[in-house]
C-alpha positions as CSV (number, residue, x, y, z in Angstrom):
1,M,12.8,-19.0,1.3
2,S,10.8,-21.8,2.9
3,W,7.0,-22.2,2.5
4,F,6.5,-21.2,6.2
5,E,8.5,-17.9,5.6
6,A,6.5,-17.3,2.5
7,L,3.2,-17.9,4.5
8,I,4.2,-15.3,7.1
9,L,5.4,-12.7,4.6
10,G,2.3,-13.3,2.5
11,I,0.0,-12.7,5.4
12,L,2.0,-9.6,6.4
13,Q,1.7,-8.2,2.9
14,G,-2.0,-8.9,2.6
15,L,-2.9,-7.4,6.0
16,T,-0.6,-4.4,5.9
17,E,-1.3,-3.4,2.4
18,Y,-4.7,-2.2,3.6
19,L,-4.3,-1.6,7.3
20,P,-2.5,1.7,7.9
21,V,0.7,0.2,9.3
22,S,2.9,0.1,6.2
23,S,3.3,-3.1,4.1
24,S,6.8,-2.2,3.0
25,G,7.9,-1.5,6.5
26,H,6.5,-4.8,7.9
27,L,7.9,-6.8,5.0
28,A,11.3,-5.2,5.6
29,I,11.1,-6.1,9.3
30,G,9.9,-9.7,8.5
31,S,12.6,-10.2,5.9
32,A,15.2,-9.0,8.4
33,L,14.0,-11.4,11.0
34,F,14.2,-14.3,8.5
35,G,17.5,-13.1,7.1
36,I,16.1,-12.8,3.6
37,Q,17.6,-10.4,1.1
38,G,15.0,-8.5,-0.8
39,E,16.9,-8.3,-4.0
40,D,17.0,-12.1,-4.1
41,N,13.2,-12.4,-4.0
42,L,11.9,-10.1,-6.6
43,T,9.6,-12.7,-8.0
44,F,8.0,-13.3,-4.6
45,T,7.5,-9.5,-4.1
46,I,5.7,-9.3,-7.4
47,V,3.5,-12.3,-6.7
48,V,2.3,-11.1,-3.3
49,H,1.6,-7.6,-4.6
50,V,-0.5,-8.9,-7.5
51,A,-2.3,-11.1,-5.0
52,T,-3.3,-8.0,-3.0
53,V,-4.5,-6.3,-6.2
54,L,-6.8,-9.3,-6.9
55,S,-8.1,-9.1,-3.4
56,T,-9.1,-5.5,-4.0
57,L,-10.9,-6.5,-7.2
58,V,-12.8,-9.2,-5.3
59,I,-13.9,-7.0,-2.4
60,L,-14.6,-3.9,-4.4
61,W,-16.1,-5.6,-7.5
62,K,-19.4,-3.8,-7.2
63,E,-17.7,-0.4,-7.3
64,I,-15.4,-1.5,-10.2
65,D,-18.4,-2.8,-12.1
66,W,-20.2,0.6,-11.5
67,I,-17.2,2.5,-12.8
68,F,-16.8,0.5,-16.0
69,K,-20.5,0.5,-16.8
70,G,-20.6,4.3,-16.5
71,L,-17.3,4.8,-18.3
72,F,-18.4,3.0,-21.4
73,K,-21.4,5.3,-21.8
74,F,-18.8,7.7,-23.1
75,Q,-20.2,10.8,-21.4
76,M,-19.1,13.0,-18.5
77,N,-20.9,11.3,-15.7
78,D,-20.0,10.5,-12.1
79,E,-18.2,7.3,-13.1
80,T,-16.0,9.1,-15.7
81,K,-15.2,11.8,-13.1
82,Y,-14.2,9.1,-10.7
83,V,-11.8,7.6,-13.2
84,L,-10.3,11.0,-14.0
85,N,-9.7,11.5,-10.3
86,I,-7.9,8.1,-10.1
87,I,-5.8,9.1,-13.1
88,V,-4.9,12.5,-11.5
89,S,-4.0,10.7,-8.3
90,M,-1.5,8.6,-10.2
91,I,0.5,11.6,-11.5
92,P,2.7,12.1,-8.4
93,I,3.6,8.4,-8.0
94,G,4.3,8.2,-11.7
95,I,6.8,11.0,-11.5
96,V,8.5,9.3,-8.5
97,G,8.6,6.0,-10.3
98,V,10.0,7.4,-13.5
99,F,12.5,9.9,-12.2
100,F,13.4,8.8,-8.6
101,K,13.2,5.0,-8.7
102,D,16.9,4.6,-8.0
103,K,16.8,7.0,-5.1
104,V,13.9,5.1,-3.6
105,E,15.7,1.8,-3.9
106,E,18.7,3.4,-2.1
107,I,16.4,4.4,0.8
108,F,15.2,0.9,1.1
109,G,18.7,-0.3,1.5
110,L,19.4,2.1,4.5
111,G,18.0,-0.5,7.0
112,L,15.4,-0.5,9.8
113,L,16.2,2.9,11.3
114,V,14.4,4.6,8.4
115,V,11.5,2.1,8.7
116,G,11.1,3.0,12.4
117,C,11.2,6.7,11.8
118,M,8.5,6.4,9.0
119,L,6.3,4.3,11.3
120,L,6.4,7.2,13.8
121,L,5.4,9.6,11.0
122,T,2.5,7.3,10.1
123,A,1.4,7.3,13.7
124,L,1.6,11.1,13.7
125,L,-0.5,11.4,10.5
126,L,-3.2,9.0,11.8
127,T,-3.4,10.7,15.2
128,F,-3.7,14.2,13.6
129,S,-6.4,13.1,11.2
130,Y,-8.3,11.5,14.0
131,Y,-8.5,14.7,16.1
132,A,-8.9,17.1,13.1
133,K,-12.5,18.0,12.3
134,P,-12.6,19.7,8.9
135,R,-15.9,20.5,7.1
136,Q,-17.2,17.4,5.3
137,K,-17.4,17.4,1.5
138,E,-19.9,15.3,-0.5
139,K,-17.4,14.2,-3.2
140,I,-13.7,13.8,-3.7
141,S,-12.6,16.7,-6.0
142,M,-9.9,16.5,-8.6
143,R,-7.8,18.8,-6.4
144,D,-8.2,16.5,-3.4
145,A,-7.4,13.5,-5.6
146,F,-4.1,15.1,-6.6
147,I,-3.2,15.9,-3.0
148,I,-4.0,12.4,-2.0
149,G,-1.9,11.2,-4.8
150,I,1.0,13.2,-3.4
151,A,0.5,11.4,-0.1
152,Q,0.7,8.1,-2.0
153,A,3.9,9.1,-3.7
154,C,5.5,10.1,-0.3
155,A,4.5,6.6,1.0
156,V,7.1,4.9,-1.2
157,M,9.3,5.5,1.9
158,P,9.6,2.2,3.8
159,G,7.5,2.4,6.9
160,L,5.3,5.2,5.8
161,S,1.9,3.5,5.3
162,R,0.3,4.1,1.9
163,S,-3.2,3.5,3.0
164,G,-2.6,5.4,6.2
165,S,-1.1,8.4,4.4
166,T,-3.8,8.6,1.7
167,I,-6.8,8.0,4.1
168,A,-5.4,10.4,6.7
169,T,-4.8,13.1,4.0
170,G,-8.3,12.6,2.7
171,L,-9.8,13.0,6.2
172,L,-7.8,16.2,6.7
173,L,-9.2,17.5,3.4
174,G,-12.7,16.8,4.7
175,D,-13.6,13.9,2.3
176,K,-16.3,11.6,3.5
177,K,-15.2,8.5,5.3
178,E,-17.7,6.3,3.4
179,K,-16.0,6.9,0.0
180,L,-12.4,7.6,1.1
181,A,-11.2,4.1,1.9
182,Q,-12.7,2.7,-1.4
183,F,-10.9,5.5,-3.4
184,S,-7.7,4.9,-1.5
185,F,-7.7,1.2,-2.4
186,L,-8.8,1.6,-6.0
187,M,-6.2,4.3,-6.8
188,V,-3.4,2.0,-5.8
189,I,-4.3,-0.8,-8.4
190,P,-2.7,0.9,-11.5
191,P,0.6,1.8,-9.7
192,I,1.0,-1.7,-8.2
193,L,0.3,-3.3,-11.6
194,G,2.7,-0.9,-13.3
195,E,5.4,-1.7,-10.7
196,A,4.8,-5.4,-11.2
197,L,5.3,-4.9,-14.9
198,L,8.5,-3.1,-14.5
199,D,9.8,-5.6,-12.0
200,G,8.7,-8.4,-14.4
201,M,10.9,-6.9,-17.1
202,E,13.8,-7.0,-14.6
203,I,13.1,-10.7,-14.0
204,M,13.2,-11.3,-17.8
205,K,16.7,-9.7,-17.9
206,D,18.1,-11.9,-15.1
207,A,15.7,-14.6,-14.1
208,S,18.2,-16.6,-12.1
209,A,19.0,-13.7,-9.8
210,A,15.4,-12.6,-9.2
211,T,14.2,-16.1,-8.3
212,A,17.1,-17.1,-6.1
213,G,16.0,-18.9,-3.0
214,V,12.3,-19.0,-4.0
215,N,10.6,-22.2,-5.1
216,T,7.2,-22.8,-6.6
217,L,5.6,-23.9,-3.4
218,S,6.7,-20.8,-1.6
219,L,5.3,-18.6,-4.4
220,V,2.0,-20.4,-4.3
221,V,1.8,-20.2,-0.5
222,G,2.8,-16.6,-0.5
223,F,0.2,-15.7,-3.2
224,L,-2.7,-17.5,-1.4
225,A,-1.7,-16.0,2.0
226,A,-1.5,-12.5,0.6
227,F,-4.8,-12.9,-1.3
228,I,-6.9,-14.3,1.6
229,S,-5.5,-11.9,4.2
230,G,-5.8,-9.1,1.7
231,C,-9.5,-9.8,1.3
232,V,-10.1,-9.8,5.0
233,A,-8.0,-6.7,5.6
234,C,-9.6,-4.7,2.7
235,K,-13.2,-5.4,4.0
236,W,-12.2,-4.8,7.6
237,M,-10.4,-1.5,6.8
238,I,-13.4,0.0,5.0
239,N,-15.6,-0.6,8.1
240,I,-12.9,0.8,10.4
241,V,-12.6,4.0,8.3
242,K,-16.4,4.4,8.4
243,K,-16.3,4.1,12.2
244,G,-13.3,6.5,12.5
245,K,-11.2,4.2,14.6
246,L,-7.8,4.8,13.0
247,I,-6.3,6.1,16.2
248,W,-5.6,2.6,17.5
249,F,-3.4,2.0,14.4
250,G,-1.6,5.2,15.2
251,V,-0.8,3.8,18.7
252,Y,0.4,0.5,17.1
253,C,2.6,2.3,14.6
254,A,4.1,4.5,17.4
255,I,5.0,1.4,19.5
256,A,6.3,-0.6,16.4
257,G,8.3,2.4,15.3
258,I,10.0,2.9,18.7
259,I,10.8,-0.8,19.0
260,T,12.2,-0.8,15.4
261,I,14.4,2.2,16.0
262,I,15.8,0.8,19.3
263,T,16.4,-2.6,17.6
264,S,18.2,-1.0,14.7
265,L,20.4,1.1,17.0
266,V,21.5,-1.8,19.3
267,S,22.0,-4.4,16.7
């Protein structure tokens, strides 16, 4: 992997992790265009995912600081309830990660046809959530957190946007736009770090295979590109959700999905 390829893939990861267009789908498309095999670049994948986690910490630092200050008061306050909601939201993705990891990896190997179909499903979710007008709730309940967590677990499918699925699900449940994007971005931090830890253990088992074709410069460039673009996308996405303009991402996903499906069928 050259530094330029790492730059493009890093920007793709940073932007699409937060924008509701599927980071896994776009990375799969980008890797296919560059002729890069995902299994040979496990280290790069970990690096860019950790970079996006750090960008979340930077942009949402005030919210994270508020959570920890309240959490260490050791009482059942709003902050503690927020943490409990995040923990509850992690249950579905934890089940998928523990019991169905091999199945998910098999799906990733099926090619771009699956990516295209899932992009169309993302478009459908975003469109439906845009036109639906449920009664607004003041706070995200534990039940809603679990349902949003199920949406996150389903979004392990390549091409099905994690942020798009979780935010659209929250909107359909009637959760307030102002809090929904923040919750969606905060709830993904533990799963990403957990996945990075598991992948790191794989690297330790076979370091030469995991880092094949990836040099230090590419890793640094990819990290910085994912971090900077992630900061921009995270802040931008929060404002977009507040304004309720997700429909345009639905249009984009529909077009991208159709093109991806046609490309996969004719190639």
